[in-house]
N, C-alpha and C positions, 0 to 999 in steps of 0.2 A: 431670477426673473426680475426684470426692471419695469416699473410702472410706466404706462403710456396713456395718453388722453383717450379715454373710451375703451381701453383694452389692456392686455398684458403681452409684452413682447419677450420672447425667449432670448436670454443672453447668449446661450451657446449657439443658437441658430438664428442669425439676424433676419433671415427670410421667413421665419415661422412666427406666427402669432398665437398666443394662448388666449382662449376665450373663457371668461369666467361666466358660468351659467348661474343665473339667479343670484348674482352678487347684490347685496343690499346697497342702499344709497348712502348709508351713514358713513362718515369718515373713519370711524373705528373699525368697521368691517370691510374697508376698501381693499385690504390686502387679499390676495388670492388664497383660498383654502383648498386643501386636498380632502376629498371625500364629501359625500352628501351633496347638497345643492351648490356648494362652493367648489366643485370639481374643476380643475384646470386641465384643459386638453391642449396639446401642442400639435398644430397642423399648419399646412401652408395657407397663408392668408389669401382670401378671395379678393377680387377687385372691390374697391370701396363703393358702397351704394350712393345713389344721388341724394342730395339733401332734401329733406321733406319738412316743410314748415319750420325752417330754422335749424332743426336737427341738433341743437345744442345738448351737451351732456347734462342730464338731469332734468331736462325740460319735458313737459307733458306731450309736446309735439312728437317726441321720439317714441311714444308708446301707442298702443292701439288696444281697443277693447275687443274681447272675443268671448263668445258663448262657450266657455269651457265646461268641464265636468262639474265645476262647483257653481254653476249658474251664470246667468247673463250679467254683463257689467264687470266681469273680472278683467283686471288690467294685466296684460302679458308684457313682460319686459323684453326688450330686444336681446337676442343672443349675441349679436355683434354690434359694437358701437365704434364708429370711426370718427376721430377728430373732434375737437372742441369747437367752440364758437370762433369762427374765423380761421380755423386750422386748415392748411391745404390738404386736399385729398389726393395723395399720391400712392401709387402701387408700391408694395414692399420690394426690396431687392431680391433677385432670384437666389434660390438656395444653392450654395456653393459647397462642394465637398472639401474638407480640410486637407491640406497637403500631408502626404505620408512621410513620417520622419523615422528614420532608422539610425539611431545614434550608435548602437553597438554593432559595428561592422568589423571590429578587430578580431582576428583569430590568433590562437596561441598554438596552432597545430604545425609548428615548424621548429627545427632545431635552433638553439641559441636565443629563444625568445625570453627566457628567464635568466637574469644575470647570476653568474656563479653556478649555473646548472647546465651542463652539457648533455643534451639528450639526443644527439645524433647517433645513429646506429653504428656500432663497431663490434664485430664479433669477438675480437680478442678481449676487449674490455668487458664485454658481457660474460665471457667465460671466466674472467678473473673476479668479477664482482658479484655474479649471481650466486645466491645461496638460499637454502631453506632451513630455518631453525625452529625446532619443535620447542615450544615454551611450556605448554601444559597439556597433559593428556589424562583425562578422567574417564569414568564410565559413560560412554555415549557422547563425550565432548572432547574436541581437539582444538587447541589454539597454537598456531604456528606463524612464523614470519616468512614472507617471501620478499627478498631484497634483490634489487637490480633488474626489475622488469617494468614494462610499460603498463599503463592503466587498461589498455585494450586487452592485453593478455590476462591481467588479473580479473577483469570482468568476464572474459570468456571462460576462465576456469570456474568462476562462481556460477555462471549460468549452466555449465555442464553438470556441476554438482546438483543443481536444482532440477534440471529437466532432461538429462541425457544418460544418467547412470541408471541402468535397469534394475527393477525389483519384481517380486511376485505379489500380486494382489487379486482379490476376488473380482472376477469379470462377469460370471453368469451365476444366477441364483435360481434353482429349480424349486418352486414352492409346491409342496405336496399337501400341506395343511397349515393354515395360519388363522386361528380364531382369536388372536389378540386384537387390541385396539389399534395397533400399528398397521398401517396399510402395507400391502405387499411391496409397492414401489419404495416407500420410505424404509422398510426393513432391508430391502436389497441395497439401498444406498448406504445405510449404516454399516452393513456387513462389508461393503466394498472398501470403506475407509479404515477398517481394522488392519494394522500392519501385521504381516505374516513373516515369521522368522523362518526363512528358507533362502538358501544361497542361490541367487539367480544364475550364477555361472554354471550350475549343474543342469540347467534346462535350456531349451531352444525356444525361439519365438514360434507361436502358433501360426500356421498357415492361414492366409486370408480365406474366409468362407468355411473353414473347418469347424463344425459345430460340436463334434464329439470330444476331440482331444485324445492324446495318447500319453503314455507314461513318460515321454521325453519332453513334453511341453505343457503338461497340466498337473496341478495338484488338486485333489478332491477332499473336501471337508463336509462333514454332516453336523447339523444342529437339530437335535430332536429332544424336546423337553415338554413336560406337562405339569401344570400347577394343580395341587390338591390341598385339602384341609389337613391340619394337624389335629388328630383326635385327642391328643393329650394336652392341648392348649387350655389355659385357664379361661373360664367363662367370662370373667371380668376384664380380660386382656383385650387391648385394642391395637397391639403392636403387630403389624403384618409379618414381622420376622418370627413371631411366635405362633401366629394363627395359620400360616400357610407354609407349604413346602414348594420350593422352586418358583417362588413368585418373582424373583429377579433373574433375568437371563443375562449371563455374563459371557464374555469372550472365551472363558475357560471351558464352557460347555461345547465348544467347537472341537470335533475330533477328526483326525486325519484318517481317510479311507484310501488305502493304496489302490492305484490303478495299474492293471496289467502286472508286470513283474517288478514294480517299484520296491517291493519288499526285498528283492534280491539286489536291485540296483543301489538302494540306499539302506543297507542293513543297520547302520548306526545313526540314521537320521532321526531327528526329533522335530518334525514339522508341526508348528503350532503358532498361535498368535503371540506377538511379542509381550503383550501385557494380558494378564488373566482377569483383571478387574474392570474391563471396559463394559459398561452397562449397555445392553442391546435393547431390551424391552422389559416391561412390567406385565405380569400375568395375575389372573385371579382364578380361583378354583374352577376347573372345567376347561380353561383355555390352554391351548398348546400351540407349539411351533414345530414344524417338521419341514426342513429345507435341506437341499443339497447344493453345495457351492463348488464352482470350478475356478481355480486360481491360475492365471497365465502370466507370462513375462511381458512387461511393458515399460515405458519411460514416462517421465513426468510431463513432457510436452504434449502427450496424448491425453493424460488425465492426471490430476494432482494426487490421486491415490497411489500412483507409482513413484512419487518423489521420495528418495531415500533419506532426505534430511528434513528436520524440523526448521532449522535456520542455517543459512550459509551466507556469511557476510564478511566484509573486509572494511578496514579503515586505515588511513594513513597515520604513520607514527608522529605524534605531536613533538614539536620542537619549541622549547621554552627557553628564552634567553633573558637574563637580567642585565639591563644596559648599564647599571651602576650599582654599587653596594647598597643594600637595603638593610637597615639595622634597627634594633630595639623594638619600639612599639609598631613601627611600620612593617617590620619583619613578621610580627605576630598577625597583623592584619592580612598581610600577603599570604601567609600560610592558610588562613581560613578561606581565602578566595578560591583555593584549588581543592581537588579531591584529596582525601587522606593519603599520605605517602608521597605526594608530588613535591612538596616543599618541606625541607627540614631546616631547623634552626640550630646553628652551631655557636658555641661560646668561644669567641676569639678575642683574647686580651680584655676580658671582662665585658665584651659587648655581644649582644645577640645579632648574629648575621644570618640572613636568609640564603639558602643554597638550593638549587634544583637537584633533588635526589633521584626521582624516577618520573620522567615526563610521560612514560607509557601509560601511567594510571590516570592521566588527565582526560576529562570528558569534554573539554572545550566549552565550559559554561560561560566564559568571558566575564565572570563576576568581577575580575580585577578592574575592568574598564569603568565600573561604576564609582570608583574611588579616584577623585581628582589628583591626589598626591601620589598615586601608583600607576595610573594608566599610561604615563609617558616613560615609565621606568622598566616596563616589561614588553617584550616582543613575542607574540604568539605566531607560530608558523607550523608547517608540516613538512616532513621529509617526503619528497615527491616520488621516490622510487622504493619506499619501504612500506609494505602492505602487511597489516596484521589481520590474519584470517581467523575466523571463528566458525567451526563446523560442529553442528549438533545433530547426531544421527537419530532416526526414529527407532533404532534398535534392530533393524533388519540386518544390517552389516555394521561392523565397528567403523568408527570415523576414519581411522588410518587406512582401512581397506577402501573406503569410499574415495579418499584423496588419491590413492594409487590408481584406482579405476578411472577417475576423472583425468588423470595425467595420460593414461593410455588412450583414452578417447580423444584427447586434444592432440596427441601425437599422430593418431590415425587420421584426424582431419587435416593436419599439416601434410602428411604423406599423400593423401588424396589430392590435395591442392597442387603439390609438386608433380604428381602424375598427370594431372590435367594440363599443367604448363608444358610438360614434355610432349604431350600428345598434340598440342596445337602447332601447326606448321608455321615456321618462321620465314618471313619474306627476306 
């Protein structure tokens, strides 16, 4: 805000004037204040009032007496003051909208945009370069590389893992008795988020409007538990684990109740929650929960409880290049700038020389650019067609099965698209 005779003009909006309400006359407090009586408001300036009695800034002629709430004779300061002594009274310039500036109009969505990287589609080259390398497979976690694909395909594969691979989850909860402090709706919501270990490939989708369910599209679980006192608990004890029985309701208390001929259809099946230690509710003596649950087949885009993965993400392979040899003390500093294992120091002819050992471990912290002596000696980049995928399953299905199912779904989408193209008449 820039000061003006008798008021405050907004620097951003030349046609707007800021009015200082109740601003004191002392030079020390002449600056506009925010809040209280020094509030600055930004609005379109009205036409200037005609001069009255000289109208100079600070003169008594610019004030008037009013019988306000504090008694007669109170001096009310003007809310708007225009011009000083002898200043011309001209209307402010009209408010003009600033021009729209779009500096980022360049697109990179065409082949040959990046030097040294040819991204034009060629089927023969794709068949030669595309590969999938499994790097690490543990219980519930799979890390693999997908090389030679476009970002759109990699992201489509990730989104299919999140939202389109089906699973079984609790859809309906029939509450027969619930005297706990957890409301029925909250209890049903908590039960719905418990992952169920059941292969969804064994079941069909439930028909729209079907309320009962059958043995081919529904799994039924029962949760019936009641809390009671422990008569053998010590009198001085205050531990609920000693005082009560069944005061904690866990997912392990959910039991599978076969529907129809499911016992014959799945003789070796072990349908149960993935984890037995998921806390559902807390009870006290006399309180009980008696509910019946129906699990159906669904996908994550309908509800997050059907998502089969805890995380499914990808990143590009880091590419670290040392532009010139880095030795001795600088090599040790460079090693500390990266994650452990990225830079190793070798002893060559009595000198410590830095070398890139495993760029895959780098997290791109860019710590090296904080050092003036190193930031021009290292180039950080990413391999544009090398994607590192990390898939963590919720335990419903192994991660390798989830990946194979996602590939099948992606292939089905491509086939449907080709069928649509074939069905469209060509002119």
